MIMAR-517771 format. One record per residue (C-alpha): residue in one letter; x, y, z. Coordinates in steps of 0.2 Angstrom, whole numbers, padded with zeros to 4 digits, always signed. Example, Ala and Ser with C-alpha at 12.3 -4.5 7.8 and 13.67 -1.06 7.14 Angstrom:
// MIMAR-517771
A+0062-0022+0039;S+0068-0005+0036;
This chain:
// MIMAR-517771
M+0340+0692+0412;K+0343+0698+0430;K+0339+0716+0426;I+0322+0722+0419;V+0322+0738+0410;T+0307+0747+0417;I+0305+0759+0402;I+0298+0745+0392;S+0282+0745+0402;I+0280+0764+0397;L+0282+0760+0379;F+0269+0746+0380;S+0257+0758+0388;L+0259+0770+0374;G+0256+0756+0362;A+0239+0754+0369;C+0233+0771+0364;N+0219+0772+0350;D+0223+0771+0332;S+0223+0790+0329;A+0232+0800+0316;F+0242+0808+0330;L+0250+0792+0334;R+0252+0787+0316;E+0264+0802+0313;E+0283+0799+0313;P+0287+0806+0330;E+0305+0810+0334;D+0303+0817+0352;F+0295+0802+0361;L+0294+0783+0359;T+0281+0772+0352;I+0280+0753+0348;D+0283+0758+0330;N+0299+0768+0333;A+0306+0759+0348;F+0308+0742+0341;L+0317+0742+0325;N+0331+0730+0327;Y+0335+0713+0336;E+0343+0721+0352;Q+0328+0732+0354;F+0316+0717+0353;K+0326+0708+0366;T+0324+0722+0377;G+0306+0722+0374;I+0304+0704+0378;N+0312+0707+0395;Q+0295+0715+0399;M+0287+0698+0398;Y+0300+0690+0409;A+0296+0704+0422;Q+0277+0701+0420;V+0279+0682+0423;R+0290+0686+0438;V+0275+0696+0445;F+0267+0679+0448;Y+0280+0676+0461;N+0284+0693+0467;S+0270+0706+0468;A+0265+0709+0486;D+0268+0704+0504;T+0251+0694+0505;D+0246+0677+0502;A+0240+0682+0484;D+0257+0679+0477;W+0256+0660+0481;A+0237+0656+0479;M+0240+0646+0463;M+0253+0635+0472;G+0237+0626+0479;V+0230+0636+0493;G+0214+0629+0498;T+0217+0613+0489;D+0225+0597+0494;A+0242+0606+0496;F+0240+0621+0506;M+0229+0632+0517;L+0229+0649+0526;P+0233+0648+0544;G+0228+0666+0548;G+0211+0672+0553;N+0200+0659+0563;G+0202+0645+0550;S+0187+0648+0540;D+0185+0667+0537;L+0198+0668+0522;A+0196+0665+0504;F+0201+0647+0499;N+0199+0641+0516;D+0181+0646+0512;W+0178+0643+0493;L+0162+0652+0494;K+0172+0668+0495;I+0179+0664+0477;D+0167+0674+0467;P+0167+0685+0452;N+0171+0701+0462;I+0186+0694+0472;N+0204+0702+0468;Y+0212+0685+0466;V+0201+0681+0451;S+0204+0698+0442;D+0222+0699+0446;W+0226+0683+0436;W+0214+0688+0422;N+0222+0705+0421;R+0240+0699+0422;C+0238+0686+0409;F+0230+0697+0397;A+0243+0710+0400;I+0256+0698+0394;V+0245+0694+0378;K+0243+0712+0374;N+0262+0715+0375;C+0265+0699+0365;N+0253+0704+0351;E+0260+0722+0350;L+0278+0715+0348;L+0273+0702+0336;H+0264+0714+0325;Q+0279+0726+0325;S+0291+0712+0321;E+0283+0711+0303;N+0286+0730+0301;E+0296+0733+0285;R+0307+0746+0294;V+0314+0733+0306;S+0332+0729+0302;W+0337+0711+0305;N+0356+0707+0306;K+0355+0690+0299;E+0343+0676+0293;G+0333+0668+0307;Q+0333+0683+0319;K+0315+0687+0316;E+0309+0670+0319;E+0319+0668+0335;I+0311+0684+0342;Q+0294+0678+0336;A+0297+0661+0344;E+0301+0669+0361;I+0286+0681+0360;R+0274+0667+0355;F+0280+0656+0370;F+0275+0669+0382;R+0258+0672+0373;A+0255+0653+0375;Y+0261+0653+0393;A+0248+0667+0397;Y+0234+0658+0388;R+0239+0641+0396;C+0236+0650+0413;L+0220+0657+0407;A+0213+0641+0400;H+0217+0631+0415;L+0209+0643+0427;F+0194+0650+0417;G+0191+0638+0403;D+0184+0647+0388;V+0192+0664+0386;P+0194+0677+0371;I+0208+0673+0359;L+0217+0689+0354;T+0229+0687+0339;E+0232+0705+0335;P+0234+0722+0345;V+0219+0730+0351;T+0221+0748+0344;A+0204+0755+0348;P+0191+0753+0361;K+0183+0736+0360;L+0167+0731+0370;D+0162+0715+0361;F+0174+0702+0366;R+0167+0684+0365;R+0174+0668+0374;N+0182+0655+0363;S+0181+0637+0369;R+0194+0630+0380;T+0198+0617+0367;D+0202+0631+0354;V+0212+0640+0367;Y+0223+0625+0369;K+0224+0623+0351;F+0230+0641+0349;C+0243+0638+0362;I+0249+0622+0353;E+0251+0633+0337;D+0262+0645+0346;L+0272+0632+0355;V+0275+0622+0339;F+0282+0638+0331;A+0293+0641+0347;T+0300+0623+0347;K+0306+0626+0329;Y+0315+0642+0331;L+0320+0644+0349;P+0338+0641+0353;I+0343+0625+0361;T+0356+0633+0373;T+0359+0651+0379;S+0372+0659+0391;S+0358+0669+0399;K+0351+0663+0415;G+0332+0661+0415;Q+0330+0664+0396;I+0318+0653+0387;V+0325+0639+0376;R+0318+0625+0366;A+0316+0612+0380;V+0305+0624+0390;A+0294+0626+0375;D+0293+0607+0373;H+0290+0605+0391;L+0275+0617+0391;L+0269+0609+0374;T+0268+0592+0383;E+0256+0599+0396;I+0246+0608+0383;Y+0244+0592+0372;I+0238+0583+0387;A+0225+0597+0391;F+0220+0598+0373;A+0216+0579+0373;D+0207+0580+0389;N+0196+0594+0383;G+0189+0588+0367;G+0204+0586+0357;D+0208+0569+0348;S+0216+0556+0360;S+0231+0554+0348;F+0237+0570+0356;Y+0243+0560+0370;N+0256+0553+0358;S+0261+0571+0353;A+0263+0574+0372;I+0274+0559+0374;E+0285+0565+0359;A+0287+0582+0365;A+0292+0576+0382;T+0304+0564+0375;R+0313+0577+0365;V+0317+0585+0382;L+0322+0569+0390;D+0332+0560+0376;G+0344+0575+0373;T+0336+0581+0357;D+0333+0598+0365;G+0349+0598+0374;N+0358+0590+0388;Y+0346+0589+0403;Q+0347+0576+0417;L+0340+0573+0434;M+0353+0579+0447;K+0358+0563+0456;S+0374+0568+0465;R+0378+0582+0477;F+0382+0599+0468;G+0382+0617+0470;S+0386+0630+0483;R+0385+0619+0499;A+0388+0602+0492;T+0401+0597+0505;E+0390+0599+0520;P+0386+0583+0528;D+0369+0575+0532;K+0361+0583+0517;D+0357+0576+0500;V+0355+0581+0481;Y+0336+0586+0483;W+0341+0598+0497;D+0355+0605+0485;L+0342+0609+0471;F+0335+0623+0482;R+0351+0631+0489;M+0354+0649+0484;G+0364+0649+0468;N+0360+0632+0463;Q+0345+0634+0452;N+0351+0638+0434;Y+0357+0627+0421;Q+0372+0638+0417;D+0378+0635+0435;G+0378+0616+0432;N+0360+0612+0437;L+0356+0601+0422;E+0338+0598+0429;C+0333+0616+0427;L+0323+0620+0412;W+0317+0638+0417;A+0319+0648+0433;I+0313+0665+0438;Q+0328+0676+0441;F+0330+0687+0457;E+0346+0696+0461;Y+0351+0703+0478;N+0354+0722+0480;T+0353+0725+0462;P+0341+0738+0453;G+0329+0728+0443;G+0334+0712+0453;T+0316+0710+0459;N+0299+0717+0455;I+0295+0723+0472;Y+0304+0723+0489;D+0322+0718+0489;R+0319+0699+0488;P+0306+0686+0484;L+0295+0682+0499;L+0295+0663+0497;E+0303+0660+0514;R+0293+0673+0523;A+0277+0666+0516;F+0279+0647+0518;W+0290+0645+0534;P+0283+0645+0552;N+0286+0658+0564;F+0292+0648+0579;W+0306+0661+0581;A+0293+0673+0586;T+0287+0664+0601;T+0292+0668+0619;K+0293+0651+0626;F+0305+0636+0625;G+0320+0648+0625;Y+0314+0658+0610;D+0313+0677+0613;G+0305+0684+0597;V+0321+0687+0588;A+0324+0679+0572;R+0341+0670+0569;D+0351+0666+0554;W+0346+0647+0555;T+0328+0651+0559;G+0324+0662+0545;R+0310+0675+0548;G+0294+0666+0541;I+0277+0673+0546;A+0267+0658+0540;R+0256+0666+0528;I+0254+0648+0519;R+0254+0632+0528;P+0255+0614+0520;T+0239+0603+0523;N+0240+0587+0533;Y+0240+0578+0516;A+0256+0587+0511;I+0264+0585+0528;Y+0259+0567+0533;T+0248+0558+0521;I+0259+0557+0505;W+0274+0552+0516;Q+0266+0536+0524;N+0278+0522+0520;A+0290+0534+0513;E+0305+0524+0520;N+0321+0531+0514;D+0314+0544+0502;I+0326+0558+0504;R+0312+0571+0501;N+0305+0566+0517;S+0322+0567+0527;E+0324+0579+0541;A+0336+0589+0530;N+0321+0593+0518;I+0307+0593+0530;N+0311+0599+0547;R+0299+0591+0558;H+0308+0592+0575;Y+0311+0608+0585;Y+0324+0611+0598;A+0327+0624+0612;P+0339+0637+0605;K+0356+0643+0611;P+0353+0660+0621;I+0358+0676+0612;I+0370+0686+0623;G+0378+0702+0617;G+0369+0700+0601;I+0375+0683+0596;E+0371+0665+0600;I+0383+0657+0611;D+0385+0640+0620;Y+0379+0644+0638;D+0373+0632+0651;T+0355+0638+0655;V+0338+0631+0658;Y+0322+0638+0650;S+0306+0637+0660;T+0289+0637+0651;P+0272+0635+0658;V+0261+0623+0648;I+0243+0617+0649;L+0241+0600+0641;H+0225+0596+0631;D+0219+0586+0646;G+0220+0601+0657;T+0236+0596+0666;E+0247+0611+0671;L+0266+0609+0671;I+0282+0619+0669;V+0293+0613+0655;K+0312+0614+0658;L+0323+0613+0643;K+0342+0616+0640;P+0348+0622+0623;G+0347+0608+0611;E+0334+0598+0619;E+0319+0594+0609;I+0302+0603+0611;Q+0289+0589+0612;K+0273+0589+0601;E+0261+0587+0616;W+0267+0604+0623;M+0260+0613+0608;T+0242+0615+0613;T+0236+0631+0606;R+0229+0634+0588;E+0244+0647+0585;D+0256+0633+0590;T+0251+0621+0577;M+0244+0632+0564;S+0258+0645+0563;R+0272+0642+0575;Y+0278+0624+0574;F+0272+0615+0559;P+0286+0606+0548;R+0296+0618+0538;F+0300+0613+0520;F+0318+0618+0516;K+0314+0620+0498;F+0306+0636+0504;G+0320+0644+0514;T+0338+0643+0521;D+0348+0641+0537;K+0362+0652+0530;H+0356+0669+0524;I+0366+0682+0514;N+0376+0692+0527;G+0367+0682+0541;K+0351+0692+0539;P+0335+0682+0541;D+0324+0696+0537;N+0330+0699+0519;G+0345+0687+0516;Y+0336+0674+0506;V+0336+0678+0487;C+0334+0662+0478;D+0329+0660+0459;I+0312+0650+0458;Y+0309+0636+0447;V+0295+0637+0435;F+0299+0620+0426;R+0312+0607+0430;L+0315+0590+0422;A+0307+0580+0436;E+0290+0587+0430;T+0294+0583+0412;Y+0295+0564+0418;L+0279+0566+0427;L+0270+0574+0413;R+0275+0560+0401;A+0269+0548+0414;E+0252+0556+0414;A+0251+0555+0395;Y+0256+0537+0395;L+0243+0534+0409;K+0229+0542+0399;K+0235+0532+0384;G+0233+0516+0394;E+0251+0512+0395;K+0253+0510+0414;D+0270+0501+0413;K+0278+0516+0404;A+0270+0528+0416;A+0277+0518+0431;A+0294+0518+0423;D+0294+0537+0421;I+0288+0540+0439;N+0301+0528+0445;E+0315+0539+0436;V+0310+0553+0448;R+0308+0541+0463;K+0324+0533+0460;R+0334+0549+0462;S+0326+0551+0479;N+0330+0533+0485;A+0311+0530+0486;T+0303+0513+0484;P+0298+0510+0465;V+0280+0511+0462;K+0272+0495+0455;V+0262+0496+0439;S+0246+0491+0448;Q+0248+0506+0459;V+0248+0519+0446;D+0233+0529+0443;I+0229+0548+0443;D+0229+0549+0462;Y+0246+0541+0463;L+0252+0553+0450;L+0246+0568+0459;D+0253+0562+0475;E+0270+0560+0467;R+0268+0578+0460;A+0265+0584+0477;R+0280+0574+0484;E+0292+0581+0471;L+0284+0598+0466;L+0275+0605+0481;G+0277+0624+0481;E+0284+0624+0463;E+0270+0618+0452;Y+0254+0629+0451;R+0244+0615+0460;T+0228+0625+0458;M+0231+0626+0439;T+0236+0607+0438;L+0220+0602+0447;C+0209+0614+0437;R+0217+0607+0421;M+0212+0589+0426;H+0195+0594+0432;L+0200+0588+0449;L+0201+0603+0461;Y+0184+0599+0469;D+0188+0580+0470;R+0205+0582+0478;T+0200+0596+0489;K+0185+0587+0496;R+0195+0572+0500;F+0212+0579+0505;G+0210+0598+0509;F+0210+0608+0525;E+0193+0604+0534;N+0185+0621+0530;S+0191+0620+0512;A+0184+0603+0510;A+0167+0608+0518;T+0165+0623+0506;V+0172+0618+0489;R+0160+0614+0475;E+0161+0606+0458;V+0160+0624+0450;N+0177+0628+0458;N+0185+0616+0445;L+0185+0633+0435;F+0187+0650+0442;P+0174+0664+0439;I+0176+0676+0425;P+0179+0693+0434;Q+0163+0703+0435;S+0172+0719+0430;V+0176+0711+0414;I+0158+0706+0410;D+0152+0723+0415;A+0164+0732+0404;N+0159+0721+0388;L+0144+0732+0384;D+0142+0727+0366;A+0141+0708+0368;E+0138+0695+0381;L+0153+0688+0390;T+0146+0673+0398;Q+0150+0668+0416;N+0156+0651+0421;P+0141+0640+0427;G+0138+0640+0446;Y+0144+0658+0449;
């Protein structure tokens, strides 16, 4: 699964041509959908394209665009660049039908739908040779999972969207939006099929298996019940999650003991282990991983763009780039080379950790809240050397002083007095986004880590959500406490459990993993949560209309033969 065959994208482009006699010939000197996918192995190669397309969600550009869905502009994250109010999501009024963020997600998801429909159509071709019984259904199950995943993203973000079940083989200018409820119902049909025919286990890292489909099905059942579907579907969600949690879909467990590539290092914990390089995949012993996006260092096809995912670069502060307190603008192995494109909000850094007590997710190993003067670099390497760094500082009250520090002494918060200090230089760094030991010691491109899409902790929290919405708060609390117990956190009381507490727990456990924006849009709570807990400029500009994103204006304008309506308020 590490290497994506790029020729497949060319094949799908050819398959998008119109239904002319020319393309319906029997060509022998070039590839089409009809003659390129004629056996099981060729279909597996074709499905690689969908894995690559989902990987684009995590690795497409060196901008904040890759990470917007992690909750930028909501309660979780903000953008520290600019002046604090001039960037989209810091200013929700800039999220309009013409902004690229909107069209990017629309286009990416429908590109997956297009490819899925073409492969599904071809899988029914009489010329396809299946080696054994069940191969066709297994292939169709994997394809239908990806179609459901794409429609899940579309429905969460945009609400009503067109449902496409067949390849579009000729120009079509009369698309119409189907209801959000019907889109979720369509996802359910695809995922129920997927849970029937997907394998329970696989030796291929990152490949979709039955538990992944049931996890997503849990979320979609909840969304369907929340959006006009019968409330009995909360029971269906509980049943789907239980199949993942009770062993029906395979042996999945929360990781509760130290494991993996750096398990012997002291002063760390199992939550820290979950995010070390090489520790993400089920096949490597991580029984908590359901699905991780695959990245491979220094390998053709190992990433979509650049030579590594840019998680650490985007989410980590750039304290290494200062020229004070002993830093000299040179990144070191232990500092990483973050550039602070994305910054957690005060809610994510402080609010959700009040009364955290012994919760290991809030430990210094997992959230680095203290910064120290570094060792000096002499001859290109850090060495122990007795020196004193002198830094002029003007405190908030106007007091001028010279701060003198030796290597290893702590930098005090009151010395961080500029906007740059607190917004991009010295905010707490979450170690789930980076490492202090890079490949070959290179802080610029030595962090190549597989990225979770789904892991078992979220399955517990989804089932808790279904129990909560069904009115069984005691069972919701029990599931939340399974997650909290692993982190040595104080158990939640039944009386404390509500949707706010559940979202707080999702933030504590899944910050920077879940698509927080999609979660909040799915729950109709993006406005509410951002208004109460978001960065001040985001809170001031967010509107109730932002519970859904606008339909791209370019899509509306191109749909000449029918009205493709815009979401209210845009």
